[in-house]
Structures are given as C-alpha cells and as structure tokens.
N, C-alpha and C positions, 0 to 999 in steps of 0.2 A: 669638241671644239677644235677648229683648224687655226693654227697660229699664222702669223704674217709670213713665216718661212714655208708654209704649206704643210707642216707636220701636224698630225693629229695629236691633240693633247690628252684626250680621255677616250680612246677608241673603245667602242662597245659593240663588237660584232655579234656576241652571243645574246646580250640583252636586246640588241637591235633585231636579231632574228626572232627571239621569243615573242617580242611585241607584235611583229608582223604576222607571225604564225597565229597568235591568239586573236588578232583582229580578223584574219581571214578565215579562221576555223569554222564559224557558224555558216559561212556562205559557200562552202566547198560544193562544186558542181553546178551552182546557180549561174544563169546567164547574166550578162551585164545589164540587161533590161528587166530582170526579175523585180517585181514590185518591192520585195523586202530589201533588196540591195539598193534600189533607187531611193528608198525611204531611209536608208541607214544614215545616222548622224555622226558616225565615226567612233562610237563607243564600243567597248568590249561587250559581247553578247554571249549567252550560253548556246550550247548545241545539243539538242535531244539526240541527234544521230550519233555524235561522238560521246555523248553522256559526259560532257565537260562543262564546267562553269565559266562565267566571264573571267578573262585573264589567264585561263589555262591554255596550254599549248599542246600540239600533237606530236606525232612521231618525228617530224622534221627537227624540232628543237631538242627532243629527247636524244636523237642520234648525234646531233652537234654537241650536246652536253657530254655525252659519253666519250666522244673524241677529245674534247677539251680536257676532261678529267684524266684521260689516259696520257695525253701529251705532257701535262704539267706534273702529274704524279709520278710518271715513269721517267720524265726528263728527256723525252724524245719520242720518235715515231716507232712504235712497236705494234705492228698489225696483229700479232698473236693476241696481245692484250686487248686491243680494240675489238677484235672478233669475239673474244671471251666476254667482254662487256655486253656486246650485242646479244650473245647467246643467253646470258643471265637475264637480260631484259625480256627476252622471249619467254623463258621459263617462269619468270615472276608474274606474267599474265597481264601487265598493264600495257596493252598494245597501242593504245592511243591512235588508232587509225593506221596501223602498220599495213603497208601495201602487200599484195599477194606475192610479188617477187621477193621482197625482203623477207617475208615470213618463210617462204620456201627455202631460201638460202640459209636462214638462221636455223631452220629445222635440219638442214644438212649438217650444220655445225654441231647441233645437239646430238646427231647420230654419229659424230666422230669424224666427219669429213674435214680434212685440213682447210684452213682459211683460204689457202691459195687455190682451192678447187671447189669451194662451197658456192660460188656465185652462179647465177642462172645465165646460161649462154644466150646471147642475142637480145637480152632485155634492154630496152631503151627508155625505161621509166626515169623519172626525175628524182628517185630516191637516193641518188648519190650526190647530185649537185646541191641538194638541200642541206647537206651535213658537212660540206668540205671547208666552210669558212675558217674554222679554227686552225686548220693546217696552214692556211695562208697567214694567219696571225702569228703562229709559232715560228714558221720558217720564212718570214718576210724578207730576210736578207739574201736568200738563195732561191730565186724564182724558178729555176729549172728543177731544183729539188722539190720545191712546193708543188709544182705541176705533177711531178712523177709520184710523189707520195699520195697526192689526191687520186691519181689513177689507180695506184695499188689499193688504197682503201675502197675505191669503187668496186674493184673485182671481188671483194668479199661477198657482195650481194648481186651485182649486175656486171656481166662480162660482155661488154660491147664497146665499140669505138666511141659511139655517141655518149653513152653513160660516163665513160672515162673522161672524155673531153669536156663534157658539161661540168663535171666535178673539178677538173683542172682549171676551167675558165673562172669559176667562182673563187677558188682558192688563190689563184694568181691575182685576180682583181683586188681581193682583200689585201694581199701583200703589197701590191702597187699603191693602193690608197694609203697604207701605213708608211710607205716610203715617200709620200708627198706628191704623188702623181695627180695632176689636175683632172677634174671630172671630164672635161672635154677631150682629154687625151687617153682616158682610161681604156676604152674599147680597142682602140688602135694598138696600144701597148700590150693589152691582154692577148690579142690575136697572135702576136709575135712568139708566144710560148705554147701555142696549140698546134697539134698535128692536123693534117688534112681530114676534114670531117664536115658534116652538115652544120654542126655547131659553129665551126670556124667560118663557113660560108655565110651563115645568117648573121653572125656578128660583123662580118665585112659589109653586109647589107645595112646593118644598123649604122655603121660609120657613114655610109652614103646618105641615110636619112638625116643624120646629124648635120652633115655638110649641106644638105639641100635647104635646110631651114624652114621647110613647109610641112613638117610632120611633128605632131605632139605625142605625148605618152599614150593616150587612149588609142590614137590611130595606129601607132607603131605596134602596140600589143594586139590590136585587132588583126593587123597584117600578119604578125608572127603566130598568133594563136595562143591560147592559155590552157591547153589541156595538160594532162600529166605526162605527155611525151616530152622528154628532156629537150628535144630540138625546138619545141615551142616555149617551154618554161624559161630556159636560160636567157634567150634574147629578149623575151618579154620582161623579165625581171630587171635586166640591164636597162631596158628602155624606161621602165618606171623610175629608175634611179637617175639616169643621165638627162632626162627631159624635165626634171622637177628641181626645185630649189631648196627644199627643206626635208627633214626626216619625215615629218607628218604627211606632207604632200606626197612623198614617194610611196610610203606604205599604203596610204589610202588609194592612190592611183592603182596600185597593184591589186588591191581588193576589189575595187569597183570595176575592174576589167572582167570579173567573173571567171568561171572555169575552176582550175585547181587553185583556188584563192589562197589557201593557207600556205602552200609551197611557193607560189609566186611571190607572195608578200614576205615570206620568211627569207628568201634569198635577197629580195629587195631590201628588207630590213637589215640584213647582215652587211650589205654594201653601204647603206645609208648610215647605219650605226657606227661603222668603222670610220666613215668620212666625217660625219657631223659630230660624232661623239656622244657620250652618255648625257651630258648636260643639255643637248639639243633634243633629246627624246622627251616629249611632253610629260610632265610630272604625273598627270592622271594615268598615263600608261605605265610608267615605271613603278609607281607606288602599289598598284594592284596586280602586277605581273607575278604569276606563280614562280616561286624559287628565286626571287630577286636578290635576296641576301647571299645565297650560294653563288649566283651568277656574278655578283659584285666581287666576291672573293676570288673567283676564277679569273675574272678580267683584270684584277689588280696585278696579276702576274705577267700580263702582256708587256713586253719590252719594246718600246719604240726607239730603236737604236741597236748597236752591236750586241750580239748575244753569243752563247757558246757555239763551238763548231757543230756542224750538222752531224746527227747520229743516224747511221744506217743500221737499223736493227730489224731485219726481216724475219 
C-alpha cells in the first residue's frame, strides 16, 4: 500500500514477481489470440510443459529468490555467493524452465570457471532482468550502485550490453518505487541511470507513448514485442505496469499479451508488487503461491528508509 507521502508501506517485489510468474507460466510462447489465453479467467493454472502445478513459479522467481537469500543472509552483494547458489540450483536438478544460456553459464561455473568469466558472450536473453528486482530492494538508497550491481549479476550468465541494461533498468525501477517516485515519472527517472543501449532507447519511446495519451498497455506491448529478447521484454513489462491502475490489472495485462508470458508478468509483478504492496495483491493469489511463507520472511527484511552503507564485495 502507498501512503499519502508516496512511500510504500508493505513492498512486495518478490511475492509480486512470484505471482506474475505463476500466472504467466502456463501460457509461455502462446500468442495473444490463442484460444486458451482468450478464455483465461485470471486463475492459476498448471503447465504440462513445465510440469508445474497451479501457483508454482519458474526459473524467473527461483533466481530472484536466490539473490534475495544471498543479499539478506550475507548482508550485502557477494556475486561469488550468488553464483554458487545458482550452481547449486543447477546440480540439484530442479531447472523449472531454465534457459539454455543460463544453463550453459551455470555449467561453466560447475566446471570451475570463475563467476566473472562464466557468462555467455553476446546473449541478449531476458534471464537477467527477470531476477534483478531484489538488488533494487536491498540497495534502494544508492541508485548508481543498484544499477552497477545488477549489471555485475547479469554477467554471471549473460555478457552483453542489453542484458546488463535490462537488469539495471528493473533494479533501478524497484529502487525508485521504494523511494516514492510516482508511476508517471518512473520510466523517465529510470532512464537517467542507464547506459546507451536499445533498452534505454525503447524506454525513451515508452515515455513518448505515455505523453501521447493514445496508447494503452496491450498496444504498447504489441509495439515492443513480448519475446524472450530482453529488448522486448523489459519495455513491455514496464508498459504493463505504467498503463494500468492495480496489481491485478498489471500482471493480467502482461500475461494476456502472450509471448514469454512468465517473464513479462514476473517483471511486471515485481514492479507492481513493490508499488502497490503485499496487501494489494489479491488474496486468492497470495494464499496459494508456492513458498509464500518463506517469501514473507524474506520481504520482512526490506527496509524502506536508511540502511547500512553499501558493501562492495566482489
């Protein structure tokens, strides 16, 4: 819930992400006009492809959870620890839709390649942006550090400008929302912390769409695209958030756009969960979300206000 002063009272980026991910999971790769998606009534559904039950989430939320656990248990950003958690996830076998690039990078880690060299060169997949929200939550007082840590985490699996800037955009946006930035100003302020990239260019186009007043969420996402290419996913997820008015409306818009539905809705859910808060996420979604109690414990540690100095632990 957002207070009169614009500050989030019960920020929920991780639960918000998990719900969006679980809602989008059954429809991954389906087009927006697919009969199953058109008939969807907004409930959690199972997925035979992912072999997951209603309310379960995919690799998007898994990686965000691993980052969150590392940040709070270690007391700061330790990419070695994060990379080791990723590696253990690989060897434990519960891949949950792990992308090919991520798997190749984690296999590098398992072979002993250092985390700073394990990422796959040139990959522009959305497997980094989908997991970076917790960095923004932890380091929301230092936006430049938030952006840089998100880039560093991205390099563990994806080594490209676009993957890094997509990750930075999501983490910075979460930090800005925690600092009370208004939704209508979010994209413009996020752009200020990004390096030159297609991600930055497309978010600037989104600002134009916002100012024009004649584009809605479905149209914006259609224009940007909703594939697993991070250059499409990030501006589409931002569109689903900024052109809607509630958490539920935002994540459902992200799912109904089709394409990489779990990731688009996961990022949208992280933004919307941060802004609207835990209490605004429909109870039917919260109550049956996998891991909800653990997620609540992790999110109880989010501090909206001054925190300890930034820790650079590379």
